[in-house]
Each structure stands twice: as C-alpha cells, then as structure tokens.
C-alpha positions in Angstrom: 56.7 198.5 41.2 59.3 195.9 40.4 58.9 193.2 37.8 59.2 189.9 39.6 59.5 186.6 37.6 60.3 182.9 37.9 61.3 180.3 35.4 61.6 177.6 38.1 58.6 175.7 36.8 59.8 175.6 33.2 61.2 172.4 31.8 65.0 172.7 31.4 64.9 176.1 33.2 68.7 176.0 33.7 69.1 176.2 29.9 66.8 179.2 29.7 69.4 181.2 31.7 72.4 180.3 29.6 74.0 182.7 27.2 72.2 181.4 24.1 68.7 181.4 25.6 68.9 184.3 28.1 68.2 187.2 25.6 65.0 185.5 24.5 64.0 184.6 28.1 64.7 188.2 29.2 62.7 189.7 26.3 59.7 187.5 27.0 59.8 188.4 30.7 59.8 192.1 29.9 57.2 191.8 27.1 54.8 190.2 29.7 54.1 193.8 30.6 53.4 194.8 27.0 51.2 191.9 26.4 49.5 191.9 29.8 49.8 188.1 30.0 51.6 187.4 33.3 52.1 183.6 33.1 52.6 181.0 30.4 50.8 177.9 31.6 49.6 176.4 28.3 50.1 176.5 24.6 46.8 178.5 24.5 48.3 181.2 26.7 51.4 181.2 24.6 49.3 181.7 21.5 47.4 184.6 23.1 50.7 186.2 24.3 52.2 185.9 20.8 49.1 187.4 19.1 49.3 190.4 21.4 53.1 190.7 20.8 52.7 190.5 17.0 49.9 193.1 17.2 52.1 195.5 19.2 54.9 195.0 16.7 52.6 195.8 13.8 51.5 199.0 15.6 55.0 200.3 16.2 56.6 198.9 13.0 59.1 196.7 14.8 60.3 193.4 13.6 59.0 190.5 15.8 61.8 188.4 17.3 59.9 186.0 19.5 58.2 182.9 18.1 55.6 180.4 19.4 58.3 177.8 19.8 60.2 180.3 22.1 57.1 180.7 24.2 56.2 177.0 24.4 59.8 176.3 25.5 59.1 178.7 28.5 55.7 177.2 29.6 55.9 177.6 33.4 57.2 181.1 33.3 55.4 183.4 35.7 55.6 187.1 36.5 53.7 189.5 38.8 52.0 191.1 35.7 48.2 190.9 35.9 46.7 189.2 33.0 44.0 191.2 31.1 41.3 189.7 28.9 41.9 190.2 25.2 39.1 192.8 25.1 40.7 194.8 28.0 44.1 194.6 26.3 42.8 195.7 22.9 41.0 198.7 24.5 44.3 199.7 26.3 46.4 199.2 23.2 44.1 201.2 21.0 43.9 204.0 23.5 47.6 204.2 23.7 47.9 204.1 19.8 45.3 206.9 19.5 47.0 209.0 22.1 50.2 208.7 20.2 48.5 209.6 17.0 46.8 212.7 18.6 50.3 213.8 19.8 51.7 213.6 16.3 48.7 215.5 14.9 49.2 218.3 17.5 53.0 218.4 16.8 52.3 218.8 13.0 49.7 221.5 13.6 52.2 223.3 15.9 54.8 223.1 13.1 52.4 224.7 10.7 51.8 227.5 13.2 48.2 226.6 14.0 
C-alpha cells in the first residue's frame, strides 16, 4: 500500500516543499505511519503526534528532530494513515518493543549455546 499525502490545506504550503523545509515535511509525512496519526488538524493532534514520536524515539534511543512548532506549521497535512487511539497505539508499540526484546533474548541464549 502506498503512502498518500497532501499539504494543500497547510498555510504557506508552498514553503513546506522548499529545500529548507522539505526534509522536515517529508519526515513528518513518513512518521505519520509510526505515530498512527494520519492528519494534523489541530494543535491537540500535533501534541498527540509529538508525544507518540517522542515515546518512539525513547524506545529506540534515537534523537528527536521534530518539534511541536514544526508540526503546528504543518496543520492541514493529511495522509492515508488510519489514526489509532492512544490506547491502541500504546498496545501496538509495547507489543513491537516486547517482540524485539524477545528476539534479543533468544539471540543471546543461542550465543550461549542454549
């Protein structure tokens, strides 16, 4: 399935495609899949998107690069990503994190010859 998106409803949408802004716009579009927030319609949705993004960064140890100001600038962005409730998303995120931990445990056990 392709990732479809639009920034046509964003204020100053032309600027969001320029060289200085495009890397952030592109990252936000792709991270909509990781946060399971498909549209940015309000500051509240931007805050939820950012909370999930920061949580995911903490889980994988990466340095966050997207800010609330970046998201608010892109209110109006939409994708074909289905938005999950926070509860649904946390369950999904924890399941993935636990599966990764289980894989690591199995790999270490295999190294020990068990």
